C-alpha positions in Angstrom: 59.6 5.8 3.2 58.7 7.7 0.0 57.6 4.4 -1.6 55.3 3.8 1.4 53.9 7.3 1.1 53.1 6.9 -2.6 51.4 3.6 -1.9 49.3 5.2 0.8 48.3 8.1 -1.4 47.5 5.7 -4.2 45.3 3.7 -1.9 43.4 6.8 -0.8 42.9 7.9 -4.4 41.6 4.5 -5.4 39.3 4.3 -2.4 38.0 7.8 -3.1 37.4 7.0 -6.7 35.5 3.8 -5.7 33.2 5.8 -3.4 32.5 8.4 -6.0 31.7 5.7 -8.5 29.4 4.0 -6.0 27.6 7.3 -5.3 27.2 7.9 -9.0 25.8 4.4 -9.5 23.4 4.8 -6.7 22.2 8.2 -7.9 21.8 6.9 -11.4 19.8 3.9 -10.2 17.5 6.1 -8.1 17.2 8.7 -10.8 16.3 6.1 -13.4 13.9 4.1 -11.2 10.3 4.0 -12.5 7.9 6.1 -10.6 4.1 6.4 -10.5 2.2 9.4 -9.4 -1.6 9.0 -8.9 -3.8 12.1 -8.8 -7.5 12.7 -9.1 -8.9 14.2 -12.3 -8.7 17.5 -10.4 -5.0 17.2 -9.9 -5.1 16.2 -6.2 -2.7 13.5 -4.9 -4.3 10.2 -4.1 -3.0 8.4 -1.0 -3.7 4.7 -0.6 -3.9 3.9 -4.3 -2.8 0.3 -4.9 -0.3 -0.2 -7.8 0.2 -3.6 -9.3 3.0 -4.3 -11.9 3.2 -7.5 -13.8 6.4 -8.8 -15.2 8.4 -12.1 -15.5 9.7 -12.8 -12.0 12.0 -15.7 -10.9 10.0 -16.2 -7.7 6.5 -15.5 -6.6 5.7 -13.2 -3.6 5.6 -15.2 -0.4 2.4 -15.1 1.7 2.5 -12.7 4.7 1.0 -12.4 8.1 -0.4 -8.9 8.7 -2.7 -7.1 11.1 -5.5 -4.6 10.7 -6.2 -2.9 14.0 -9.4 -1.5 15.3 -8.7 1.7 17.2 -11.0 4.6 17.9 -13.7 2.8 15.9 -11.5 3.0 12.8 -9.6 0.4 10.9 -5.8 0.9 10.8 -4.6 0.8 8.1 -7.6 1.6 5.9 -6.0 0.1 2.8 -3.7 -3.0 2.9 -2.3 -5.1 0.1 -1.0 -8.6 0.6 0.1 -11.5 -1.7 -2.4 -14.2 -2.4 -2.3 -16.8 0.4 -1.6 -14.3 3.2 -3.2 -14.3 6.6 -4.6 -11.1 8.3 -5.7 -10.8 11.9 -8.0 -8.1 13.3 -7.0 -7.1 16.8 -9.4 -4.9 18.7 -7.7 -2.1 20.6 -10.9 -0.4 21.6 -12.9 -0.7 24.8 -16.0 -1.5 22.7 -16.8 -4.7 20.8 -16.5 -5.0 17.1 -18.0 -7.4 14.5 -15.7 -7.5 11.4 -17.1 -9.0 8.2 -16.9 -9.0 4.4 -19.3 -10.1 1.7 -16.7 -9.6 -1.1 -16.4 -12.3 -3.8 -12.6 -12.6 -3.1 -13.3 -13.4 0.5 -16.5 -13.8 2.6 -16.0 -14.0 6.3 -17.7 -13.1 9.6 -15.9 -12.4 12.9 -18.7 -12.2 15.6 -18.6 -9.7 18.4 -15.3 -9.7 20.2 -13.3 -7.4 22.5 -9.7 -8.4 23.6 -9.5 -12.0 22.4 -8.5 -11.7 18.7 -10.1 -14.3 16.5 -7.8 -16.6 14.4 -6.3 -14.8 11.3 -8.3 -14.9 8.1 -6.8 -16.7 5.1 -6.9 -14.6 1.9 -6.4 -17.3 -0.8 -8.0 -15.6 -3.8 -6.8 -12.4 -5.6 -9.2 -9.5 -5.5 -10.5 -6.5 -3.5 -12.0 -7.3 -0.1 -14.2 -4.7 1.4 -14.3 -4.8 5.3 -17.0 -3.5 7.5 -18.1 -3.6 11.1 -21.7 -4.7 11.9 -21.8 -2.5 14.9 -20.3 0.7 13.5 -21.6 1.4 10.0 -19.0 4.1 9.3 -16.1 1.7 9.7 -14.7 0.6 6.4 -11.3 -0.8 5.1 -10.0 -2.6 2.1 -7.6 -5.5 1.6 -6.2 -5.9 -2.0 -5.1 -9.5 -2.4 -2.6 -9.5 -5.2 -1.1 -12.1 -7.4 1.2 -9.6 -9.1 5.0 -9.8 -8.7 4.9 -6.3 -7.3 2.1 -4.5 -5.4 2.4 -1.5 -3.1 0.5 1.6 -1.9 1.0 5.3 -2.8 2.1 7.7 -0.1 0.4 11.0 1.0 1.9 12.7 -2.1 0.3 10.0 -4.3 3.7 8.8 -5.5 5.3 5.4 -5.5 8.9 4.6 -6.6 9.1 1.1 -8.1 11.9 -1.4 -7.6 14.2 -2.2 -10.4 12.1 -3.6 -13.2 13.2 -5.7 -16.2 13.8 -3.7 -19.4 10.8 -3.2 -21.6 7.1 -2.5 -21.1 5.0 -4.0 -18.3 1.3 -4.1 -17.5 0.4 -1.9 -14.6 -2.9 -1.6 -12.7 -4.0 1.1 -10.3 -6.9 0.8 -7.8 -8.4 3.4 -5.4 -11.4 3.0 -3.1 -13.2 6.0 -4.7 -12.8 4.8 -8.4 -16.2 3.2 -8.3 -18.9 2.4 -5.8 -18.4 -1.3 -6.5 -14.7 -1.0 -5.3 -13.8 -3.5 -8.0 -12.8 -1.2 -10.9 -9.1 -0.8 -11.9 -7.2 1.7 -14.1 -4.9 -0.2 -16.5 -1.9 0.8 -18.6 1.7 0.1 -19.3 5.0 1.2 -17.8 8.7 0.8 -18.6 11.6 0.3 -16.2 12.4 4.1 -16.4 9.0 5.7 -16.9 7.8 8.6 -14.7 4.1 7.7 -15.1 1.3 10.2 -14.2 -2.0 8.5 -13.7 -5.2 10.6 -13.4 -8.3 8.8 -11.9 -11.9 9.9 -12.2 -13.4 9.4 -8.8 -17.0 8.2 -9.1 -17.6 7.1 -5.5 -18.4 9.3 -2.5 -15.7 9.8 0.2 -15.9 7.6 3.2 -18.2 8.7 6.1 -16.7 10.6 9.0 -16.0 8.5 12.1 -18.7 8.9 14.8 -17.5 11.0 17.7 -18.1 10.0 21.3 -20.1 12.5 23.4 -16.9 13.8 25.0 -15.2 14.2 21.6 -18.3 16.0 20.3 -18.3 18.4 23.3 -14.7 19.3 22.6 -15.5 19.8 18.9 -18.5 22.0 19.6 -16.4 24.1 22.0 -13.6 24.7 19.5 
């Protein structure tokens, strides 16, 4: 019996040590992960900034199937990034018709007026920034960043983005935001290592997007508040 007790205690000690070691490893991995914070030149966090990181990758990102919804005469999400070769559909959840289009060099397309029947998805086969609009509602605007980078993602409301584990060394990084330039084609470029905490400051030269148009009922509530 004493021998069994010693074996049991030994197992608990080994198991506890393994858990502690795993926790330390996870904490170390998280603490050392590269992170990017994107702010305006005034120090305000920039949500919806697209970050691309270029490095040697064993496999290319696979094309995706995504949706950009039209709801309350607004595109949701306003900024989307997808790998080259992806398909994006544009379901209309409003009770009014929309006419989605783009004249961008990376993708030119035109989805004529439609309501509930969603047109076939659009194939985005060339890297670049695609600016979306609605031919009926001029204030509607959204952006699809088609990326050929091994990693591309979007900053959160705090303007931050924690990167996945990167290979050791320096890597090319690009940052885009809708308000960097009126052309919507300008990028900030720099480098980042696998453990950097990179703070990017962007000079915003484009005007903010127009406010969505309110319905008569919404305007009445706004005026009464």
